[in-house]
N, C-alpha and C positions, 0 to 999 in steps of 0.2 A: 761490572754492573750493567745489566742490560734493560730495555724497555720491554723484551720478549718473557722477562722471568715475572710472572703475575704477584707473587709474594715479595717481589723487591721493592723498597720504598722508591717512592716516585721520585724524589729529589736527593740529590748528594751535594754537600757541601765541601769543597776541597779548603780546608782549613789550616792556619797556621796559628798556635795559641799565643806566641809573641806579637801579634800584628793587632793593632787598635781596630782596624777596619775590618778584619775579619771578626774579630770578638764582637762587634758590632751588628755584623749579619747575624753570626751565630746566637746572638741574643734575641734579635727581630724574628728569626726562623723559628725558635723555640718559643716565640711568643703568639705565633701564628698558626703554625703547622703543628699536627699530631706527631707525637715521637714516632710511631709507627709508619709516616711517611717521608723522614729524612733520615738520610744515611751522612755521617759525618766523617771525613777521610782527615787524621791528622796528617798531612803529607811530610811534617818534619820527622815523624816516626815511621810512619808506612809509606815509603815511595810508590806512587801509582805506576804502573807497568807501561811500556810504551805504546801497546795497543789501545790502553786505558785513555791516555792522555791524547791521543789519534783521534779517538773517538769523540771524546770532549773538544777538541779542537776544532773538529768537522763540523759541531753542532754550534757553533759561533756563528753569527751572520758574517757573511762576504762583507769585509772592510772592517771589521773589528778582530779579525783571527789574531792579527798579531799582537793584540793587547793580553794575549796570555803571558808575553815575555815581559819581565821587570828589565827592559833594556839597558838602563843605569847599571846592570849587573855583567853587562855583556862589553868586552872588549873589543868594539867594532866589528865583529866576525857577525854575520847575519844581517848587516845593515842593508842588504840589497835583497832580503827574502820578500818574494811576493806574497802577500794576503792569502792569495789563492792556494801557495805550495804548503799544505797542511804538514806534509812530510817533514819539511825544511825547517818550519816551524818547530816542531816539535823537536827534532834534532837539537836544536839551539837550547831549548829547556831543557832536553834530557842530561846536558853535559854538568849541570848544578842544578837538579831541581829543587833544593831547598831554598836556593837563591834566586834562581830565575824564573820560578812559577809564580805569575801574578798572583795576587790573592785578595780577597776571595774568590773563588769560582763556585758557581752555582749551576747545575745540571737538573734541568726538569726532563726525565726519560721519557714520558708519557708523551710529551708534546716534541721531543727532539729538538730540545734548544740550550743552548748554555751562555751564561755572562759572566762577565768580570764584575764582582760587586762595589766597582768604584763608580759611581756612587752608589750608594745603599737603594738610590731610586731604580737602577738597572735591575736590582732583586725584588723589587717590590713590583715593577712593570713585568717582570718574569712570570712570577706566581700570582699575578693580579686576580685571577678567579677562585684564589685560594682562600685569599684574605677576608 
């Protein structure tokens, strides 16, 4: 998904249908966005590519990039990864995307920003101009 493709949806939700927070974010986004502006990626069935996750992680604010990892699913490795080392963060996630990718993730491609949707207020702030 690229911000340079004019027909591409503006927002992407990286969604896990088994997660209550992800489902709450999906419900919220569906209530405030038109369907043509939202692309939903169920990453439990369609794994994101390495370059896609790298791009998403790089769009996270510095100081919050490590939030894309569910660290409770990581056995000590990566604990010393710098928040600025996007490649290292993504390598940790890619070892088991279904378990290690924090959810939900929401990307605003037009503004080049991404957030973890915990709490939901992060998503509301990201799309603030759209609500």
